[in-house]
C-alpha positions in Angstrom: 0.0 0.0 0.0 1.3 3.4 -0.9 2.4 5.3 2.2 0.5 8.5 3.2 2.7 9.5 6.1 6.3 9.0 7.4 6.8 9.1 11.1 10.2 9.5 12.8 11.2 8.7 16.3 13.3 11.6 17.6 15.8 10.4 20.2 18.5 8.2 18.6 16.9 8.4 15.2 16.9 12.0 14.2 19.0 13.4 17.1 22.1 12.0 18.7 21.3 11.3 22.4 25.0 11.0 23.2 25.8 14.5 21.9 25.2 16.2 25.2 27.7 14.1 27.1 30.1 14.3 24.1 30.2 18.1 24.3 31.3 17.7 27.9 33.8 14.9 27.4 36.8 17.1 28.3 35.2 17.6 31.7 33.9 14.1 32.1 37.0 12.3 30.8 37.4 9.0 29.0 34.3 7.5 30.7 32.0 10.0 28.9 30.6 7.5 26.3 29.9 4.8 28.9 28.2 7.4 31.0 26.1 8.6 28.1 25.0 5.1 27.3 24.1 4.4 30.9 22.1 7.6 31.1 20.2 6.7 28.0 19.5 3.1 29.2 18.3 4.3 32.6 16.1 7.0 31.0 14.4 4.3 28.8 14.0 2.0 31.8 12.3 4.7 33.8 9.8 5.3 30.9 8.8 1.7 30.8 8.7 1.3 34.6 6.5 4.4 35.0 4.2 3.1 32.3 3.8 -0.2 34.1 3.4 1.4 37.5 1.0 4.0 36.0 3.1 6.7 37.7 3.6 9.1 34.8 6.3 11.8 34.8 7.0 13.7 31.6 10.1 13.0 29.6 12.0 16.0 30.9 11.5 14.9 34.5 12.5 11.3 33.6 15.6 12.6 31.8 16.6 14.6 34.9 15.9 11.7 37.3 18.0 9.3 35.1 20.8 11.8 34.9 20.9 12.1 38.7 21.4 8.3 39.0 23.9 8.2 36.2 26.1 10.9 37.7 26.2 9.1 41.0 27.1 5.8 39.4 29.9 7.4 37.4 31.0 9.7 40.1 30.6 12.9 38.0 30.6 16.2 39.8 27.1 17.6 40.4 28.2 21.0 39.1 27.9 19.5 35.5 24.2 18.7 35.9 22.7 21.9 34.6 25.2 22.0 31.7 24.3 18.5 30.6 20.6 19.2 30.9 20.8 22.3 28.9 22.8 20.5 26.2 20.1 17.8 26.1 17.7 20.4 25.0 19.8 21.1 21.9 20.9 17.6 20.9 22.7 17.5 17.5 20.9 15.9 14.6 22.6 13.2 12.6 24.4 14.7 9.5 22.0 13.5 6.8 18.7 14.5 8.6 18.0 17.9 7.1 18.8 16.9 3.6 16.7 13.8 3.7 13.7 15.6 5.2 14.0 18.4 2.7 13.8 15.8 -0.2 10.9 14.0 1.4 9.0 17.3 1.9 8.4 17.5 -1.8 6.7 14.0 -2.0 3.3 15.1 -0.7 3.5 12.9 2.3 2.7 13.8 5.9 6.0 14.1 7.8 5.9 13.9 11.6 7.8 13.1 14.7 6.3 10.5 17.1 8.2 10.7 20.3 8.4 10.2 24.1 9.6 13.9 24.3 7.4 16.6 25.6 6.0 19.1 23.1 8.3 21.8 24.5 11.4 19.6 24.1 10.5 18.6 20.6 9.7 22.1 19.5 13.0 23.3 20.9 15.0 20.5 19.1 13.4 21.1 15.8 13.7 24.9 16.0 17.3 24.9 17.3 18.4 22.7 14.4 16.5 24.7 11.7 14.1 21.8 11.0 10.9 23.6 12.0 9.5 24.0 8.5 9.9 20.3 7.6 7.3 18.6 9.8 3.6 18.6 9.7 3.2 17.5 13.3 5.2 16.7 16.4 3.3 14.0 18.2 4.2 13.6 21.9 3.2 10.9 24.4 2.1 13.7 26.7 -1.2 13.6 24.8 -1.9 10.2 26.3 0.4 10.2 29.4 2.0 6.9 28.7 5.2 6.0 26.9 6.0 4.0 23.9 5.6 1.1 23.1 2.0 1.5 24.4 -0.5 1.3 21.5 -2.1 4.6 22.7 1.0 6.4 21.4 0.9 4.7 18.0 -2.8 5.6 17.8 -2.1 9.4 17.8 -1.3 9.9 14.1 -3.9 7.4 13.0 -6.6 9.4 14.7 -5.4 12.7 13.3 -4.7 11.7 9.8 -7.6 9.2 9.6 -5.4 6.6 7.8 -4.6 2.9 8.3 -1.5 1.8 10.2 -0.1 0.1 7.1 -0.2 3.5 5.3 2.5 4.7 7.7 6.2 4.2 7.4 7.7 4.5 10.9 11.4 4.9 11.5 13.3 4.3 14.7 16.8 3.4 15.8 15.4 1.6 18.8 14.5 -2.0 18.1 11.8 -2.1 20.9 10.2 0.9 19.2 10.4 -0.6 15.7 8.7 -3.7 17.2 6.1 -1.7 19.0 5.2 0.2 15.8 5.4 -2.9 13.7 3.2 -5.0 16.0 0.7 -2.2 16.0 0.6 -2.4 12.2 3.0 0.3 10.9 5.5 -0.5 8.2 8.4 -0.1 10.6 12.0 0.6 9.4 15.0 0.0 11.6 17.6 2.7 11.4 20.6 0.5 12.5 23.4 3.1 12.8 25.5 1.0 15.1 25.3 -2.4 13.3 23.5 -3.9 16.2 21.4 -7.1 16.5 17.6 -6.9 16.5 15.6 -7.9 19.6 13.3 -10.9 19.7 9.9 -9.2 20.2 7.6 -11.0 17.7 8.3 -8.6 14.9 11.1 -8.1 12.4 11.1 -5.2 9.9 11.1 -5.7 6.2 13.6 -2.9 5.8 16.8 -2.1 7.7 18.9 0.9 6.9 22.2 2.3 8.1 21.1 5.9 8.0 18.2 8.0 6.8 19.6 8.5 3.3 18.6 5.0 2.4 15.0 5.8 3.2 14.8 7.7 -0.1 15.3 4.4 -2.0 12.4 2.8 -0.1 10.0 5.7 -0.6 
């Protein structure tokens, strides 16, 4: 079926989640990358646990809570906290993102972000990276107060665009998110930037790409 919309996960797919810590690597030292990965893993774990416990906090609060734990684990001076949080608001996009989105914009498809991020965080990321004229919508889990991969999140664009799940191409670098969207009915595409292995979650995408440039061949 011909796609009517292309949805992108934000964190790890369009924007480099490690770029905040990388910009502080001279202060953090050689452990900066392990610290960044631990922060990201803890952040995701908190979203899933809060969804299961029905104790929702928005993504910014979860990001700060997971940073607090990560800084303690890696013995990083608390004076860096505000700097890291401010840098998280302006994460760097991957190099090909703007060019690919610009090319897709001319194909008469809905282009949107579907993310755990708050509306304010997503608006800031898009604006700071000069991508604000490329998206039709920025869908946030805050509309339903539960995190991906809950089906209520994947419902959001379906309800607004009044299209079928199979008419959506959904891209994520997170295998759990690819599976979540795929099991929901999306045509999920795995953006496998790090040459990782896919998780066993009852779904495997038909398409796997190394970066977003290869999406142009699929569309």
